[in-house]
N, C-alpha and C positions, 0 to 999 in steps of 0.2 A: 504494499500499499504506500502511496505517496501522498503527503499532505501539502496543500497549497494554501497560502494565506487568503482569507476571504476578500472578495472584491471590495476595494475602497478601504480596507483595513490598513492602519499604519502600525507596523510592529516595530518595537524598539530594535536598534542595531545590536548585534551579538556583543556580549560582554567583552570579548577579546579585542573588539574594534575600539571601544570607548575607553579601554584601560589606559592609564597614563603611561606614556613612554618614558623610560629612564635612560640616561646616557646622552652623548652628543658625538657628532662627527669629529670634533677636536679631540675628545677623550679617546675615541677609537684610533685616530691617527697616532696619538701619543702611545697608546698601548701597542699598536702595530710596530712602531719604531723601536720601542724598548724590547719587544719580543724578539725581533729580528736581530737586534744587537746583542742581547743578553743570552739568547738561546732558549729553547723550550723548557729545559729542566729548571733553570734559574728563574725565568719569568713566571713559571707556574706558581711560585710561592705567593704571588699577588692574588691568585684566584681564590685562595682560602679566605683572605680578607673580604674580597668582593662577595663571595658566597655567604659569608657570615653576616655581612651588611643586609643582604636581601632576606636571609633567614630571620633576622631580628626585626627588620623594619618594613616588611611587606606582609602584614597580617592576613589579608584576604587571600593572597596567593598561597601563603603557608597553610591556611585552613583548607583550601581546595586541594593542595598537594597531599595533605594528610588523608583527606577523604579518598583520593585516588589510590594512594598506597595501601589504605585499608582494604580496598577492593582487590588490588593486584596481589597483595601478599596474603590475603585471607585472615589478617589479624591487624591490630593496631600497630603502626610503625613506631620504632623508637626515634628519638631525637637525632641519633647518629644516622639512621636511614633517611630521614627527611632532609638532613643536611647533605647527604650523599647525592640525592637527586638534584639539588641546586648546584652542587659542585660539578656534576656531570654536564649540566646545562652550560655552566661557565666554561668548562673545558672544551666543549665542542665549538663554542664561539671563539675561544682562544686559538684552537687548532686551525680555524679558517685562515689565520694569518699565514701559516706555513703551507697549507694545502694550495692556497691561491698564489703563493709565491713558489710553487713547484718544489717544495722540500719534502718530497714523498719518502725520501730516505729516512726520515725521522719516525716513520710509522710502519707497523706491521698490519697489513690489510688482507684479510681473507674474504673470499667471495663464494657465495652459493648461487648457482643459476647462471654462471658466466657462459657456459656452453650454449644455453638458450639464447643469450644476448648475441653471441657470434652468429648463430643461425639466423636470427632476425636481421642482423646487420648485413649478412651475405645475401639475403632476399632482396635488398635494394630498396625497401620501404621502411620508414621509421615506425615507431610505436609511441604510445602514450605511457609514460612512467607515472603511476599513481602512487604518490608518497603520503607522508603523514608528518605531523609535528612531533616526531620522535627521532632521537639520534641526530645524525649529521647529514644534511643533503650535500654539503660540500665534498664530503669524502666520496660520495657517489659520482659527483661531477668530476672529481679528480680522475676517476677511472676513464672517463671520456676523454680527458685531456692527454691521457697516456696512450690511449688506443688510437692508432692511425686510422683515419677515415670515419671516426665516430664523433658526431657533433651533438651536443646536448644543449637544448634551449630550455627556458623556464617560463611557464605561463602562470600569471597571477593577476589579482585585481589591481587596478590602476594605482590606487593609493599605496598598496603594499609594494608595487613595482617601484615607485619613486623612493620609498624608504629603503628597499633592498639595494637599489642602484647607489644610493647615497652611502650605505654602509659598505658596500663592496668597493666603491671609489676611495673611501677613507682607509680601508685595509690594504688595497692594492691599486694605486692610481693607474697602472698600466693594464689592468685587467678590464676587458670589455665584454660583459656578459650579454648573451642573447636573450632578452626578456620580452615576452609577448604580454601586452596589457589586455587582460580580459575585461569585458564590459564595453569595449569599443566596437564600432560598427564593422571594422575590418578584422576582428579577432579570429573569427572562424576561418577566414581566407588566409590569415597568417599561419594558423595552425595547420591547415591543409597543405600550404606551400612547404612548410618544414617537413612534414611527414612524407610528401611526395618525393622530396630530394634525399630521403633517407635519414633525416635527423630524428633523434629521440627527444620528446618534449616532456619535461617533468611538470607535474601538477600535484598540489596537495589536496586531498579529498576528505579531510576530517573536520573542517570548520565551516559553519554557515555564516552568512552575512546577517542573518536574522530575518530575512524577508523571502527567501527563495524556497521552492519545493524541497521537502526533505523526506527521507525514508526512515521509519523506526527500525532500529536493530537492537540486538542484545549485546552489550559490551560489558565484560566482567560481571555478568549476572544482573545488570541493571539496564533499564530502557534508555537508549540514547538516540539521537537523530543525526543522520548524515545527509549532506546535500546530494541531490540527484543530478545537478547540473553537469559536473565533470564527466560522469559516466554517460549521460545522455548525449553530450557533445561527442564523445568517443563513438557512440553508436551511429550518429549522423555522419561522422567522418569515415565510418566503416573501417576502423583501424584496430589493431591489436592493443590490448591494455595489459601492462605488466606491473605488478606490485613491486615497490622498491623501498628499502629501508637500510640506513647505515648506522649500525649500533656501536656505541662506544662501550668497550668492555675492560676499561681500566688501563693505567699506565699509557702505553702508546698503541694500544690494540683497538682496531676497528673491524667489524664483521659486516660485510654488505650482503644483502639478500635480494635476489630477483625471483619472483614467482609469478606464474601465469594467472591472470585474472579473467580475461575475456578476449575473444576474437570476434569482432563484429563484421569482418570482411564479407561474410556470406549470410549474415542475418537478414531475413526478409523484413520489410518495414512493419508488417503486422505482428511480428514476434519481438520487436525491439523492446517494448515496455517490460516484458517478462525477462528478457535477456539482461536488461539494465538492473532489474530488481535482483536477479541471481548474482550478478557481478558485485553489487554493493554488499550483498550478504557474505560473499567470499572475501571481500575486502575487510568487512567487520570481523570475520573469523580469524584472518591473519593478524589483524590489529590486536585482537584479544590474545592470540597466541604469543606475540612478542611483548605485550604488556606484562604477561605473566613470566616469561622467560628472562626479560631484561627490563624490569620495572622502573629502574632509575633513569631510563632514556625518555620517559614521557615528559614533554615540555609544554603541555597545555595547562597553564597555571590559572585557569578560571574554572567555574563550576560547569564542567562539560556535561553533566547529567541533569542540569537544572531545567533548561528551557523546554516547556511544553508548547509545541506549535499550535496555532489556531487551526481548527478544522474548517474546511470550506463549507459554506452554506449549502443546504440541500436545494 
């Protein structure tokens, strides 16, 4: 089932959109400069202070994180475990500095599903990589930068695109990401053009803007709502959809997973709605799996299970 907001209704924006941003491009540039000069081991000492600050002075995020960890661990988390989640978040942001500056030698990166990606690449047509706000997207993009002939673009809503572009420019001024702004009239054409020329397009499928159609799913034993837009776009584009996640596993270790979600290339129009529903269910099941196996990689620090969408009028 897909829920749509009732005609004329004005739903509040999702909590993650209106949350106050912390940090600045100046601070990011300073952090990037120091990280590259001091090295990863020495500069990591600063992360503990940053994580402690957010642990102490972000009460709403702390409460939401504790609720999530309770679901993922099956018990109330300790203070040490709650701090660990924030430290993992800070670490993945810090490691962007090195990944974007091609310091791959600093990391041990293992990959599941790499053979499937090679087959897709050899086929000459790209795929939609459906990610989530877990772990590191940059470690996955780094695989594309190391693989000859593999181009990875990122599709996101326009406001986020501006923020991400600013962050990336602050961390690595010479890095020019390929970002497609969703919500613009030419977005679908841009997506289709990238896919046709064999590019992989990353998109995050776990957050709503607060106003678009959603599908109810079960995540960690509780009802949650996932947006249907990204998967519906994939069905219209008749492309392959691959689940992606880059999990941080302590020290300098990352584990990247690629898993099949859907192949809409031969799906008839009348079967699209059911195929989309099944693909979102599969996405939710994989998300559930990795929340349980790697709980400290979850970086949705808002009440993910709170929002109850409005049902359409009869």
